[in-house]
C-alpha positions, 0 to 999 in steps of 0.5 A, spaced: 720 284 394 717 290 390 720 296 389 716 302 390 718 308 386 716 315 390 715 320 384 718 327 387 715 331 382 708 332 379 712 332 372 715 326 369 718 325 363 720 319 359 725 319 354 725 311 352 730 310 346 732 303 349 725 300 349 728 294 353 728 298 360 720 297 360 716 291 362 713 287 357 705 285 358 705 278 356 698 276 353 696 275 346 695 280 340 690 281 335 694 282 328 693 286 322 692 281 316 699 282 313 696 279 306 693 286 305 700 290 306 705 290 301 711 285 302 716 291 300 714 295 306 715 289 310 722 288 307 724 296 306 731 295 310 733 290 304 731 293 297 735 287 294 730 282 297 728 276 293 720 273 293 722 268 298 726 273 303 719 277 303 715 271 304 720 270 310 719 277 312 712 277 313 712 270 317 717 273 321 713 279 323 707 275 324 711 271 329 714 277 332 708 281 333 705 277 339 706 281 345 699 284 347 698 291 350 691 288 353 688 293 358 688 288 364 691 291 370 697 287 372 700 286 379 705 291 382 706 297 386 703 304 386 706 311 388 701 316 389 702 323 385 699 329 386 692 332 385 688 325 385 693 322 380 697 316 381 702 311 378 698 305 379 700 298 376 695 294 381 689 298 379 683 294 377 676 297 379 672 294 384 668 287 381 661 290 381 663 296 377 664 295 369 668 300 364 663 304 360 668 306 355 675 303 353 679 308 348 686 309 345 690 315 343 696 316 338 699 321 334 705 323 329 706 317 325 707 322 319 711 317 315 714 318 308 718 312 308 717 304 308 721 304 314 717 309 318 711 305 315 714 299 318 714 302 325 707 305 324 704 298 322 707 295 328 703 300 333 697 300 329 697 292 330 698 293 338 692 298 338 688 293 335 690 288 340 688 292 345 681 292 343 680 299 344 674 303 340 674 309 338 681 311 336 683 318 337 689 321 333 692 327 336 695 330 329 700 329 324 698 323 321 700 326 314 707 328 313 707 334 308 699 334 306 700 330 299 696 325 297 702 320 298 703 321 305 695 320 306 695 314 302 701 311 306 696 312 312 690 309 309 694 303 307 697 302 314 691 304 318 686 300 313 684 295 318 684 300 324 679 305 319 675 299 317 674 296 324 674 302 329 671 308 330 676 313 328 677 321 330 683 325 328 685 332 330 689 336 325 696 337 326 701 342 323 703 337 318 696 335 316 697 342 311 695 344 304 701 342 301 706 348 300 701 352 304 702 351 311 697 356 314 691 351 312 689 344 313 689 339 307 683 338 303 685 331 302 685 330 309 678 333 310 675 329 304 678 323 307 674 323 313 667 325 316 668 328 322 662 331 326 661 339 326 666 342 321 671 337 322 676 341 325 673 342 332 668 337 334 666 333 340 663 326 341 661 321 347 664 314 348 660 311 355 662 316 360 667 319 356 666 326 353 671 327 348 673 334 345 677 335 339 680 342 337 685 345 332 691 347 334 695 348 328 690 352 324 685 355 328 688 356 335 686 363 336 679 363 332 674 366 336 669 361 333 673 355 336 673 359 343 666 360 343 664 353 341 669 350 346 666 354 352 659 352 350 661 345 349 664 345 356 658 347 359 654 342 356 650 337 359 654 332 355 661 334 358 659 336 365 656 329 366 662 325 364 669 325 365 672 330 359 678 329 355 681 334 350 685 332 344 689 337 340 696 337 337 700 342 340 701 342 348 698 348 351 698 352 345 693 357 348 693 360 355 685 362 353 684 355 352 688 353 358 683 357 362 677 354 359 680 347 361 681 349 368 674 353 369 670 348 366 672 341 369 676 338 364 680 332 367 685 330 362 688 333 355 692 329 350 697 332 345 703 330 341 707 334 336 714 333 340 715 326 339 717 325 346 712 322 352 711 327 358 706 328 363 704 334 367 699 335 372 697 343 373 691 345 377 688 338 377 688 337 370 693 331 367 696 333 361 699 327 356 704 328 350 704 322 346 711 319 343 711 320 336 716 319 330 721 314 331 719 313 338 711 312 336 707 309 341 700 310 344 695 310 350 689 307 352 684 310 357 679 305 361 673 309 363 669 308 369 663 312 373 668 316 377 675 316 374 679 313 368 685 309 368 690 312 363 696 307 360 701 309 356 706 305 352 712 305 348 713 303 340 715 296 343 708 296 346 711 296 353 708 300 359 711 307 360 706 309 366 699 308 368 695 314 371 689 314 375 685 320 373 679 322 378 673 326 375 674 333 377 
C-alpha cells in the first residue's frame, strides 16, 4: 500500500545530507566522455595515485554513473499543495499531449578544488543524461572571478556547453576578481547571451525564460523597466513564464512585477539548500548547491509545467505541477 504524505505547509524545505533517504530512478544515463577529463581530477582524493589507480578510477566512475534522471514519470502517490501546485510522482500528461519543452536548471557549482570538480562532473553527467535542452544556470558558476575558476567550469562542463544551449544568470561569485561590485569580464566574454548578457529573455517551446541580474544590478532602473516591458510582451503573456536569478527574493519591486504580470515560477540559488515556497500563486524554487549540488528539470505542456528537483546523487527530491496563471 502506498503511503500518502499530506503536506501541511505551503513551504517545504529539504536538507538532504544523507542522499540515500531519497528514491533512485532506475534507468540509463548518457555519460560525459571521461577521456576528455583529467584523471587527476577523478582521483583528487588520493594525490599519490599511480597511473593504474587513475585508470581504475575512470572505469569506476563510468560504472557508477549509471543512474538516470530521465524525465519519465514514475508511478506513485501524490498530495495536493496550495495554489494549484502538488507533489506528484504519477503525473504523466494525457496521451494526446506532447511536451513543448524540456529544460534543466542548476546553480552554485563554484568549484575551486579537484574534489569539488568531481561533484560538479557527476551532476553535469546526470543533467546530460536527462536529455534536457536548454540548460539554465542560476549563478555562481565561478568561485572568485578568476581565470582558474572559469577554466574549471569550462573543463567540467565542456560537453554540456558543446551539445546544449546554455544560459546563465550572474551570481555574486561571478565577480570581477577583487572588485565585488561588478561582474567578471571573463564571464561576460566567455558566453554570448542575448541583450546585455546581464538581463535577457528567451523562449523554449511554451516556456518564456527571463534571466535577471540580482548580484550587481538588483536596483538598476534599466533592468526594472526592461522587466516590466518583457513581462507584458506577447512572448511572456502567451506562455508559461519562469524567472531565473541568483538571490532568492532579492527585491520587493521585482516580486510585485512577478505577481502583477502572471509569472508562474521562479528559480534561484545562492543558499546551497533546496527549498520551495508558494506565494500569491507563484512557486519559488531555491536549488541545492555547493557540497549539496543538485539540479532540476521542467517539462512544459500547453497549460502547465512539471518541475522535478534532484539531489547530488540524482535522486528525486520533489515533483511539483505548476499551472499556468
